[in-house]
N, C-alpha and C positions, 0 to 999 in steps of 0.2 A: 848949811838950809839958809836960803834968802828969806827974807821977811814975808814976802809973798805968798811964798810955798807953805810958811809956817802960818798965814793966816788962813789961807784956803784948807789945810789940814786940820785947824781948829775948829772951822766951819763946818767940814766932815763929820767930825767927831762929835759935836754937840747937835747935828742934825739928827745922827745914829742913835745918840742916848736919848733925844725926844721921842724917836720912834719905838725905840725899846719899850718907854715906858706908856705909849699909847697903844702899843701889841698887849703889854701885861694888862691895862684897864679892859681891852675888848675882850681877852680871853677870860678875864675875871666875870665880864658882864655873859659871855658866853654861858659860863658853868651857870650861874644864876638862872639865866633865862630856862636853861636845860633841867635844872632842879625843880624849876615851878611848873613846866611841861610834865616831867614824871608826878609831882604830887597831885596834879590836877587830873592826871590819868587813873591815879590809885583811888583818889577820891569818887570818880565816875564809876568806875569798875565796882567799888565797895559798895556805893548807891546803888547801882543794878543788881547787885548780886544779894546785897543784905535789906535792903529797906527801899526797894522801888514802891513805887504808887500800890501794887498788888502784893506786897510783902516781900518781893526777894525769890530769888530762883532757889537757894538754900532752903529757906523756909518752907516753901512748897514742896520741895525733895523731902524735906524732915516729915512734913506732915505726911506727905504718902508712906513712906517708911512705919511711921509709926502707926498708921491706921492697919496697914499691912500685919503688922505685928500683934496689934491687940486684937485681930481677927474680923477687922471690920471690912466691907465691900470696898474692894480696891478696883483699879480699872483694869489691871495686870491682863495679859493674855493666857488664860488657863488652858491646861492641855485637856484635847478633846477627847472622846470616847475611844477605846480599841476594839479591834475584832476579835 
């Protein structure tokens, strides 16, 4: 192999190695961003479900079930009278 072709080969190998390292860093960054988005989505869902401004969906449903079980006046649709 001539000196010129060996220099070109060395140059291509060094560029390829640099590209691998850049790709590895970009992949890690993508995973970090994805993890952050998932954590934020879970936090928003938990806030909406459990601790929203009005107490949350599950707290409201729990109170409805609790009042129905204790014989309180519920807002459920009762059965009509039969003939």
